[in-house]
N, C-alpha and C positions, 0 to 999 in steps of 0.2 A: 349250192349258192352260198356266198359269203354273207353271214349275218352282220349287217352294218352296225348293229348296236354293240358288236364285239370289236369293232375297229377303233382303236384309240387314237385320239389326236396326238397323243404322246409319241406315236410311231414316226412322226414326220422327220425329226432329226435336226431341224433348224432351231435357233435359239428362241425365236418368237414366231408363232403362227398367226397370221392376220387373216381376218375374214373381211372381204370388201363388200360393203353394204349399200353402195350407191344405187344399185338397181332395184332394191326393195325399200329399205328404210329411208333411203335418199329420195326416191321418187313418190313415196306414198302420199305426200302432201302437195306435190307439184300440180298446178292447174293445167300445165301443158301435157297432153297425152302423147307420149313418145310412141312412134310406130314400132311394131314388134321387131321388125328388121333392125332398126336402130338400137333397140335394147340388146338384141342378140349380138350385134357387132361390138358393142361396148363390153358385154360380158365376156366374149371371146378374147377381147383385148386384155381384160383383167386377168384371165387365166394365162395368157401369153406372158404377162408381166411376172408371173410366179406366185400369184395368190393361190394357196392350196384350198381355200374355201371362198366361195362367192355366194352371197345371198342374192338369189336370182329373181324371186317373185314371191307372191303370196296367193294361196288358194282362198282369197277373200270373196265375199259376195260382191259381184261387180256393181250392184246397185249402191253398195256402201263405199267401195273403193274402186272406182271405174278404171283406174290405172292398171289394175291387174286382171281385168276381164279376159286378157289373152294368155293367162298363165300356162295352159296346156300347149297352146300354139308356140309360145316362146320356148318352152322346154323341149319341144319337138325340134327346134332349130339349134339346140345345143348338144352336139354329139358328145358322148362320154369320152373323157380323156384321163389317162392314168394319173393318179395323184391329185386330182381336182374333185372336190365335192361341191355340188350345186345345192343350195338350201332353199326350201320353200317354207314359208310360215303357215302354220295351221292353227286356227283359233277354235275349231270344234271338230266333232266326229265326221261331219259331212266333208270338211276339208281333207281329213285323212283319207276318206273314201275316194275323193278325187285323186289324191296322190297314188293310192293303190290302183285305181283304174288306169292312170297313166303308166304306172310301172308294168301293169299287165300288157299294155300296148307297146312296151319296149321303150318308152320315153319317160320323161319326168325327172323329179329330184331324187338324189340318193341320200339326202339329209333333210329332215324336217324339224321345224321348231315348234314346240308346244309352249303356249304362253300362260302365265299366271301372274296376277298382280299381288303385291305385298299388302295392299289395303283394299277394303271392301268398296270404298267410294270410287277409287280409280277403276276397280274391276267393273263396277256398274256402268261407269261412263265409257270405258274403253271396249269392254267385251259384252256389255248389256246383260250381265249376269253376276250374281254374288260370288264371292270366293268359294263358298261351300259348293255351289253348283258347278263352278269351274273345276274344282278338284274332282268332282264326279266325272266331268268331261275328260280331264287329264288321264284318269285311270282307264276310261273307255278308249281314248285315243291311243295310249301306249299299248294297250292290249290288241287293238285293231291293227296296229302297224305290223304286227307279226314278225318283228325282227328284220323287216325288209329294208329299213332305212336306219341310218345313224340318227339317234334321237338327241335333240338339243333342248333342254329345258331352260326357259327364260323367265326369270323373276324380275318383273318391272317394279320400279319404285323401291328397290332394295335399300337405298340410302336416304330416302325421304320422299314425302308425298305432298303435292301442292294442296290437297284437300284435307288431309289428316295430319300433316306435319311430320313429326318425328316417327320413325319406324324402328321398332325394337329389333336389334340385331338377333336376339334369341328367336324371334318369330321368323326371321329370314332363314336362320339356320334350320329351324324346324321345317320350313318349306323345302330346303335342300334335301332334307331327309325324306320328305314325302315324295319328291320326284325320284330320288334314288330307289325308294321302295316300289315305285311304279316301273322300275327298270331303266330309268334314265341315268346315264353315266357321264354326261357332258352338260354342265349346268352354268348358265350365264347369270351373273348378277348385274342388273341394269341400274346405272345412275341416271335415271330418266329425265331428271330436271336439273342436273348439274349442281347438286348440293353436297356431294361427297368432298372430303378433304383427304390429303395424304394420310393423316392419322386414322380416320375412319376406314379408309380403303385398306390400309395395311392390317388393321385390327380385324376387320370382317373376313378378309381372305385368309389370314392366318388361322382364324378360328374355323373357317370352313375346311381348310386343308387338314387341320388337326382332327376335326370331328369326322370327316369323310375322306380318308386318304385314297379311296378307290374311285373318287369322283374327280373328273378333270374340270378345274375351274376356268371360266371364261369371263373376261372383263368387258363390259360395254358401257363406256362413259360418254356423256354429252359435254360439250364445251360451252354450255350456255353462259357460264360465268368465267370463262377463260382458265378453268382448272383442269381441263381434260388431260393435257400432257403430263402435268405433275402427278395426277392420280394414276396414270398408266405406269409411270416410273415407280410409284409406290406399290402398285400391284405387282410389277416385275420384282421388286425387292421382297415382296411377300411370297414369291415362288410361282406366281402366275406366268404362264407362257403363251396364253391364247387371248387375242384381243380383237375386238370389232372396230372398224373405222370406215370412213366413206370419203372417196376422193372429192376434194373441194369443200369438205365439211358440210355437205348437203344433208337434209333430213333432220329428224329429231322429234317430230310430233305429228299426229294426225291433225288434219285441218279442224275437225270438230272438237278436239280436246286440246285446247291451247294452254297446256300447262307450261311452266317455265316462262311465264310472261308472254307466251306466244312466239318465242324465238326458236329458230332451228338451232341445232347444236351438236351433231355428230362430230367426233374428233376427225380432223382432216387426215386422210391417209398419208399424203405426201409429207405433212409436218411430222407425223409420228414415225414414219419410216426414216426420214432424214435424221431425226433425233436418235432413234435406236441404232442406226448404222454408225453414227458418230460416237455412240457409247460402246461400240464394239459388239452390239447385239445383232447377230445375223438374222435378217428377215427373209432371205431368199428372193427378194424382189429385184427385178432388173432396174437399177437406178438410171440407166441411160434412157429408158423408155418411159420413166415415171411421169415426167412433166408433159410429155406428149399426150399421155393418157388423160391428164387433167385438162389439157386444151381440148381434147375430143369431148370430154364431158361438158365443158363450157360451151362448145359449139352446139352440142345437142340441146342444151337448155337455153341457149341464146343470151347468156349473161356471164359476167365475171363471178367466179365462186369465191369462197371465203378462206381458202388455204393461204398461209403466209409464204410458204416456200415457193409456191407457184409464181409469186411476185418477186421475191428476193433472189431466187435461185437456190440450188442445193448448197450446203455448207462447203466452201472451197477448201477447208482444212481437213476434210474427211480422209482418213488414212487409206 
């Protein structure tokens, strides 16, 4: 059996590897409960477009996040396909055990995300436990995964916290090291409230790549203050090749933790893809089907979404 923790995102070959987050980070705050079949249809469409990674669901407590009460049922409806990783978020050891049970049944995710907050206050509000307790969780979860999944470590509030303000970059880098020591080789830095700038983005990712050259950095920026695209370009210039985004710009915060002024704010996939492709950065995404996918997402949610390119059209001067 292939050990997924040994499969590097660097093996993909395209200039930028995008993770489509509509179905998890996008839907987590939505009051509308999408039927499982509708979610599965959208996720299959994302894979058809060329997304090598799709954030499919979360093994959350359904009492806390009802949207993902169908996690196993949804993953059962997503047959494995070569070159595509379906990610499920895991906040605790019980969630990892659910992922293992699904894997034993021949279904489930082949990539799981382990979460930690850069600040204690956010950790308590978002995960209901201190950072110290969550680090104990991380160690147990990584060990329990037994190399059966590709592990993605996610550091929320890496560029600033609504509760504690400034976050020391050295503390974030230390967290990267702790994840690495736990066996995690793919690590996401999250600008969870849209406070990063191109300068802070370049500086932190350059430091991360220099300190941990064997770790694959992933950028996850929110567009709360309209800075998402410029920060992704800065991350690209710092050597990052892996980016999270969500069609229509949906998502950005749990309903009960309204940081960032309560605004949603994932970077819109169609805006990011159009920009990168016009910069000559190959994303591997089918441009002809991109806006149709946005319209499918809008139809599923019953409203117009936030991406600009969906309204203006793709850049007509693209080479």
